[in-house]
Jmol script that loads the backbone (N, CA, C; Angstrom):
load data "model"
ATOM      1  N   MET A   1    -113.859   3.544 -50.465  1.00  0.00           N
ATOM      2  CA  MET A   1    -114.753   4.248 -51.368  1.00  0.00           C
ATOM      3  C   MET A   1    -115.359   5.451 -50.644  1.00  0.00           C
ATOM      4  N   ASN A   2    -115.345   6.573 -51.269  1.00  0.00           N
ATOM      5  CA  ASN A   2    -115.901   7.785 -50.669  1.00  0.00           C
ATOM      6  C   ASN A   2    -117.400   7.839 -50.883  1.00  0.00           C
ATOM      7  N   ASP A   3    -118.101   8.107 -49.812  1.00  0.00           N
ATOM      8  CA  ASP A   3    -119.548   8.250 -49.864  1.00  0.00           C
ATOM      9  C   ASP A   3    -119.879   9.696 -49.511  1.00  0.00           C
ATOM     10  N   PRO A   4    -120.356  10.493 -50.453  1.00  0.00           N
ATOM     11  CA  PRO A   4    -120.591  11.913 -50.196  1.00  0.00           C
ATOM     12  C   PRO A   4    -121.676  12.185 -49.152  1.00  0.00           C
ATOM     13  N   ASP A   5    -122.477  11.176 -48.803  1.00  0.00           N
ATOM     14  CA  ASP A   5    -123.526  11.386 -47.817  1.00  0.00           C
ATOM     15  C   ASP A   5    -123.071  11.098 -46.388  1.00  0.00           C
ATOM     16  N   ASN A   6    -121.877  10.556 -46.213  1.00  0.00           N
ATOM     17  CA  ASN A   6    -121.381  10.251 -44.873  1.00  0.00           C
ATOM     18  C   ASN A   6    -120.768  11.483 -44.228  1.00  0.00           C
ATOM     19  N   ASP A   7    -120.933  11.577 -42.911  1.00  0.00           N
ATOM     20  CA  ASP A   7    -120.295  12.642 -42.151  1.00  0.00           C
ATOM     21  C   ASP A   7    -118.810  12.337 -42.000  1.00  0.00           C
ATOM     22  N   PHE A   8    -118.044  13.364 -41.756  1.00  0.00           N
ATOM     23  CA  PHE A   8    -116.642  13.167 -41.430  1.00  0.00           C
ATOM     24  C   PHE A   8    -116.265  14.172 -40.357  1.00  0.00           C
ATOM     25  N   ILE A   9    -115.177  13.900 -39.679  1.00  0.00           N
ATOM     26  CA  ILE A   9    -114.710  14.762 -38.608  1.00  0.00           C
ATOM     27  C   ILE A   9    -113.454  15.475 -39.082  1.00  0.00           C
ATOM     28  N   LEU A  10    -113.435  16.775 -38.902  1.00  0.00           N
ATOM     29  CA  LEU A  10    -112.290  17.593 -39.256  1.00  0.00           C
ATOM     30  C   LEU A  10    -111.766  18.219 -37.971  1.00  0.00           C
ATOM     31  N   GLN A  11    -110.528  17.965 -37.655  1.00  0.00           N
ATOM     32  CA  GLN A  11    -109.948  18.531 -36.447  1.00  0.00           C
ATOM     33  C   GLN A  11    -109.099  19.737 -36.810  1.00  0.00           C
ATOM     34  N   LEU A  12    -109.360  20.831 -36.113  1.00  0.00           N
ATOM     35  CA  LEU A  12    -108.617  22.066 -36.324  1.00  0.00           C
ATOM     36  C   LEU A  12    -108.134  22.599 -34.986  1.00  0.00           C
ATOM     37  N   LYS A  13    -107.021  23.292 -35.007  1.00  0.00           N
ATOM     38  CA  LYS A  13    -106.565  23.985 -33.808  1.00  0.00           C
ATOM     39  C   LYS A  13    -107.517  25.153 -33.555  1.00  0.00           C
ATOM     40  N   ARG A  14    -107.623  25.539 -32.302  1.00  0.00           N
ATOM     41  CA  ARG A  14    -108.551  26.601 -31.915  1.00  0.00           C
ATOM     42  C   ARG A  14    -108.302  27.881 -32.714  1.00  0.00           C
ATOM     43  N   LYS A  15    -107.028  28.238 -32.914  1.00  0.00           N
ATOM     44  CA  LYS A  15    -106.703  29.443 -33.680  1.00  0.00           C
ATOM     45  C   LYS A  15    -107.245  29.336 -35.107  1.00  0.00           C
ATOM     46  N   ASP A  16    -107.148  28.161 -35.709  1.00  0.00           N
ATOM     47  CA  ASP A  16    -107.649  27.975 -37.072  1.00  0.00           C
ATOM     48  C   ASP A  16    -109.164  28.106 -37.134  1.00  0.00           C
ATOM     49  N   VAL A  17    -109.857  27.620 -36.113  1.00  0.00           N
ATOM     50  CA  VAL A  17    -111.321  27.744 -36.057  1.00  0.00           C
ATOM     51  C   VAL A  17    -111.706  29.224 -35.962  1.00  0.00           C
ATOM     52  N   ILE A  18    -111.001  29.951 -35.111  1.00  0.00           N
ATOM     53  CA  ILE A  18    -111.286  31.381 -34.963  1.00  0.00           C
ATOM     54  C   ILE A  18    -110.990  32.117 -36.269  1.00  0.00           C
ATOM     55  N   GLY A  19    -109.895  31.782 -36.928  1.00  0.00           N
ATOM     56  CA  GLY A  19    -109.561  32.405 -38.204  1.00  0.00           C
ATOM     57  C   GLY A  19    -110.606  32.128 -39.267  1.00  0.00           C
ATOM     58  N   LEU A  20    -111.086  30.895 -39.316  1.00  0.00           N
ATOM     59  CA  LEU A  20    -112.135  30.537 -40.270  1.00  0.00           C
ATOM     60  C   LEU A  20    -113.414  31.308 -39.969  1.00  0.00           C
ATOM     61  N   TYR A  21    -113.765  31.414 -38.697  1.00  0.00           N
ATOM     62  CA  TYR A  21    -114.952  32.176 -38.289  1.00  0.00           C
ATOM     63  C   TYR A  21    -114.832  33.634 -38.742  1.00  0.00           C
ATOM     64  N   ILE A  22    -113.674  34.241 -38.487  1.00  0.00           N
ATOM     65  CA  ILE A  22    -113.462  35.635 -38.878  1.00  0.00           C
ATOM     66  C   ILE A  22    -113.601  35.786 -40.391  1.00  0.00           C
ATOM     67  N   SER A  23    -113.033  34.865 -41.135  1.00  0.00           N
ATOM     68  CA  SER A  23    -113.112  34.918 -42.603  1.00  0.00           C
ATOM     69  C   SER A  23    -114.552  34.830 -43.091  1.00  0.00           C
ATOM     70  N   LEU A  24    -115.314  33.922 -42.500  1.00  0.00           N
ATOM     71  CA  LEU A  24    -116.703  33.746 -42.930  1.00  0.00           C
ATOM     72  C   LEU A  24    -117.598  34.913 -42.513  1.00  0.00           C
ATOM     73  N   LYS A  25    -117.250  35.585 -41.420  1.00  0.00           N
ATOM     74  CA  LYS A  25    -118.065  36.698 -40.922  1.00  0.00           C
ATOM     75  C   LYS A  25    -117.785  38.013 -41.628  1.00  0.00           C
ATOM     76  N   GLN A  26    -116.755  38.074 -42.444  1.00  0.00           N
ATOM     77  CA  GLN A  26    -116.440  39.320 -43.132  1.00  0.00           C
ATOM     78  C   GLN A  26    -117.654  39.783 -43.933  1.00  0.00           C
ATOM     79  N   SER A  27    -117.903  41.049 -43.889  1.00  0.00           N
ATOM     80  CA  SER A  27    -119.134  41.595 -44.495  1.00  0.00           C
ATOM     81  C   SER A  27    -119.234  41.338 -45.994  1.00  0.00           C
ATOM     82  N   GLY A  28    -118.130  41.242 -46.682  1.00  0.00           N
ATOM     83  CA  GLY A  28    -118.168  41.015 -48.118  1.00  0.00           C
ATOM     84  C   GLY A  28    -118.354  39.566 -48.510  1.00  0.00           C
ATOM     85  N   CYS A  29    -118.382  38.686 -47.543  1.00  0.00           N
ATOM     86  CA  CYS A  29    -118.479  37.251 -47.813  1.00  0.00           C
ATOM     87  C   CYS A  29    -119.933  36.863 -48.073  1.00  0.00           C
ATOM     88  N   GLN A  30    -120.206  36.331 -49.262  1.00  0.00           N
ATOM     89  CA  GLN A  30    -121.545  35.861 -49.603  1.00  0.00           C
ATOM     90  C   GLN A  30    -121.667  34.395 -49.188  1.00  0.00           C
ATOM     91  N   LEU A  31    -122.539  34.116 -48.235  1.00  0.00           N
ATOM     92  CA  LEU A  31    -122.673  32.767 -47.711  1.00  0.00           C
ATOM     93  C   LEU A  31    -123.730  31.974 -48.468  1.00  0.00           C
ATOM     94  N   THR A  32    -123.377  30.757 -48.811  1.00  0.00           N
ATOM     95  CA  THR A  32    -124.364  29.819 -49.341  1.00  0.00           C
ATOM     96  C   THR A  32    -125.053  29.174 -48.150  1.00  0.00           C
ATOM     97  N   ASP A  33    -126.072  28.388 -48.391  1.00  0.00           N
ATOM     98  CA  ASP A  33    -126.732  27.678 -47.293  1.00  0.00           C
ATOM     99  C   ASP A  33    -125.742  26.797 -46.549  1.00  0.00           C
ATOM    100  N   SER A  34    -124.881  26.140 -47.294  1.00  0.00           N
ATOM    101  CA  SER A  34    -123.894  25.242 -46.698  1.00  0.00           C
ATOM    102  C   SER A  34    -122.897  25.999 -45.820  1.00  0.00           C
ATOM    103  N   THR A  35    -122.354  27.107 -46.328  1.00  0.00           N
ATOM    104  CA  THR A  35    -121.382  27.851 -45.522  1.00  0.00           C
ATOM    105  C   THR A  35    -122.058  28.541 -44.337  1.00  0.00           C
ATOM    106  N   ALA A  36    -123.310  28.917 -44.478  1.00  0.00           N
ATOM    107  CA  ALA A  36    -124.042  29.500 -43.346  1.00  0.00           C
ATOM    108  C   ALA A  36    -124.216  28.458 -42.232  1.00  0.00           C
ATOM    109  N   ARG A  37    -124.481  27.214 -42.598  1.00  0.00           N
ATOM    110  CA  ARG A  37    -124.595  26.143 -41.589  1.00  0.00           C
ATOM    111  C   ARG A  37    -123.253  25.904 -40.910  1.00  0.00           C
ATOM    112  N   ILE A  38    -122.182  25.920 -41.681  1.00  0.00           N
ATOM    113  CA  ILE A  38    -120.843  25.736 -41.113  1.00  0.00           C
ATOM    114  C   ILE A  38    -120.525  26.883 -40.161  1.00  0.00           C
ATOM    115  N   LEU A  39    -120.824  28.108 -40.572  1.00  0.00           N
ATOM    116  CA  LEU A  39    -120.583  29.275 -39.725  1.00  0.00           C
ATOM    117  C   LEU A  39    -121.344  29.156 -38.415  1.00  0.00           C
ATOM    118  N   LYS A  40    -122.588  28.717 -38.467  1.00  0.00           N
ATOM    119  CA  LYS A  40    -123.400  28.555 -37.255  1.00  0.00           C
ATOM    120  C   LYS A  40    -122.787  27.510 -36.329  1.00  0.00           C
ATOM    121  N   LYS A  41    -122.304  26.406 -36.880  1.00  0.00           N
ATOM    122  CA  LYS A  41    -121.671  25.372 -36.055  1.00  0.00           C
ATOM    123  C   LYS A  41    -120.400  25.896 -35.405  1.00  0.00           C
ATOM    124  N   ILE A  42    -119.615  26.657 -36.157  1.00  0.00           N
ATOM    125  CA  ILE A  42    -118.395  27.239 -35.597  1.00  0.00           C
ATOM    126  C   ILE A  42    -118.746  28.227 -34.491  1.00  0.00           C
ATOM    127  N   GLU A  43    -119.747  29.064 -34.739  1.00  0.00           N
ATOM    128  CA  GLU A  43    -120.172  30.050 -33.747  1.00  0.00           C
ATOM    129  C   GLU A  43    -120.651  29.361 -32.465  1.00  0.00           C
ATOM    130  N   ASP A  44    -121.431  28.313 -32.599  1.00  0.00           N
ATOM    131  CA  ASP A  44    -121.901  27.562 -31.432  1.00  0.00           C
ATOM    132  C   ASP A  44    -120.718  27.002 -30.639  1.00  0.00           C
ATOM    133  N   TYR A  45    -119.720  26.486 -31.348  1.00  0.00           N
ATOM    134  CA  TYR A  45    -118.526  25.967 -30.677  1.00  0.00           C
ATOM    135  C   TYR A  45    -117.787  27.087 -29.951  1.00  0.00           C
ATOM    136  N   LEU A  46    -117.601  28.218 -30.610  1.00  0.00           N
ATOM    137  CA  LEU A  46    -116.873  29.326 -29.991  1.00  0.00           C
ATOM    138  C   LEU A  46    -117.587  29.853 -28.753  1.00  0.00           C
ATOM    139  N   TYR A  47    -118.922  29.817 -28.751  1.00  0.00           N
ATOM    140  CA  TYR A  47    -119.681  30.263 -27.584  1.00  0.00           C
ATOM    141  C   TYR A  47    -119.416  29.401 -26.357  1.00  0.00           C
ATOM    142  N   THR A  48    -118.862  28.210 -26.541  1.00  0.00           N
ATOM    143  CA  THR A  48    -118.597  27.343 -25.387  1.00  0.00           C
ATOM    144  C   THR A  48    -117.393  27.799 -24.579  1.00  0.00           C
ATOM    145  N   PHE A  49    -116.519  28.630 -25.165  1.00  0.00           N
ATOM    146  CA  PHE A  49    -115.342  29.040 -24.395  1.00  0.00           C
ATOM    147  C   PHE A  49    -114.986  30.518 -24.501  1.00  0.00           C
ATOM    148  N   LEU A  50    -115.642  31.264 -25.360  1.00  0.00           N
ATOM    149  CA  LEU A  50    -115.376  32.698 -25.440  1.00  0.00           C
ATOM    150  C   LEU A  50    -116.450  33.491 -24.704  1.00  0.00           C
ATOM    151  N   THR A  51    -116.039  34.561 -24.055  1.00  0.00           N
ATOM    152  CA  THR A  51    -116.999  35.452 -23.407  1.00  0.00           C
ATOM    153  C   THR A  51    -117.551  36.422 -24.452  1.00  0.00           C
ATOM    154  N   ILE A  52    -118.577  37.164 -24.084  1.00  0.00           N
ATOM    155  CA  ILE A  52    -119.154  38.161 -24.993  1.00  0.00           C
ATOM    156  C   ILE A  52    -118.101  39.198 -25.356  1.00  0.00           C
ATOM    157  N   ASP A  53    -117.322  39.639 -24.373  1.00  0.00           N
ATOM    158  CA  ASP A  53    -116.269  40.619 -24.624  1.00  0.00           C
ATOM    159  C   ASP A  53    -115.229  40.067 -25.601  1.00  0.00           C
ATOM    160  N   GLN A  54    -114.873  38.801 -25.436  1.00  0.00           N
ATOM    161  CA  GLN A  54    -113.909  38.193 -26.349  1.00  0.00           C
ATOM    162  C   GLN A  54    -114.478  38.104 -27.767  1.00  0.00           C
ATOM    163  N   PHE A  55    -115.773  37.803 -27.867  1.00  0.00           N
ATOM    164  CA  PHE A  55    -116.407  37.750 -29.192  1.00  0.00           C
ATOM    165  C   PHE A  55    -116.369  39.115 -29.864  1.00  0.00           C
ATOM    166  N   GLU A  56    -116.572  40.161 -29.090  1.00  0.00           N
ATOM    167  CA  GLU A  56    -116.554  41.511 -29.650  1.00  0.00           C
ATOM    168  C   GLU A  56    -115.163  41.899 -30.139  1.00  0.00           C
ATOM    169  N   ASN A  57    -114.144  41.250 -29.592  1.00  0.00           N
ATOM    170  CA  ASN A  57    -112.755  41.534 -29.955  1.00  0.00           C
ATOM    171  C   ASN A  57    -112.075  40.275 -30.469  1.00  0.00           C
ATOM    172  N   ILE A  58    -112.779  39.513 -31.286  1.00  0.00           N
ATOM    173  CA  ILE A  58    -112.298  38.198 -31.692  1.00  0.00           C
ATOM    174  C   ILE A  58    -110.999  38.267 -32.504  1.00  0.00           C
ATOM    175  N   GLU A  59    -110.789  39.358 -33.232  1.00  0.00           N
ATOM    176  CA  GLU A  59    -109.533  39.494 -33.971  1.00  0.00           C
ATOM    177  C   GLU A  59    -108.349  39.551 -33.014  1.00  0.00           C
ATOM    178  N   ASP A  60    -108.534  40.195 -31.855  1.00  0.00           N
ATOM    179  CA  ASP A  60    -107.479  40.255 -30.850  1.00  0.00           C
ATOM    180  C   ASP A  60    -107.209  38.853 -30.272  1.00  0.00           C
ATOM    181  N   ILE A  61    -108.274  38.096 -30.064  1.00  0.00           N
ATOM    182  CA  ILE A  61    -108.114  36.727 -29.564  1.00  0.00           C
ATOM    183  C   ILE A  61    -107.319  35.915 -30.577  1.00  0.00           C
ATOM    184  N   TYR A  62    -107.647  36.087 -31.860  1.00  0.00           N
ATOM    185  CA  TYR A  62    -106.966  35.345 -32.926  1.00  0.00           C
ATOM    186  C   TYR A  62    -105.467  35.653 -32.934  1.00  0.00           C
ATOM    187  N   THR A  63    -105.122  36.920 -32.840  1.00  0.00           N
ATOM    188  CA  THR A  63    -103.705  37.286 -32.903  1.00  0.00           C
ATOM    189  C   THR A  63    -102.948  36.925 -31.627  1.00  0.00           C
ATOM    190  N   SER A  64    -103.661  36.718 -30.523  1.00  0.00           N
ATOM    191  CA  SER A  64    -102.986  36.369 -29.268  1.00  0.00           C
ATOM    192  C   SER A  64    -102.619  34.887 -29.184  1.00  0.00           C
ATOM    193  N   TYR A  65    -103.206  34.052 -30.055  1.00  0.00           N
ATOM    194  CA  TYR A  65    -102.879  32.617 -30.039  1.00  0.00           C
ATOM    195  C   TYR A  65    -101.538  32.381 -30.680  1.00  0.00           C
TER     196      TYR A  65
END
end "model"
wireframe off; spacefill off
backbone 0.3
color backbone group
């Protein structure tokens, strides 16, 4: 039985996480509270392994994977 209040774990490849981050950060993207929280979690994760320079050129990182 599915319980909508339970957490779940979603595993994604690093390239997919970066692609999702890029999609959510696009200037035309209107974020809801929920998607803003997801974006923040993704950003926090990316900060664990990307440098500031890599963040500034994240599209290049995405295409290099």
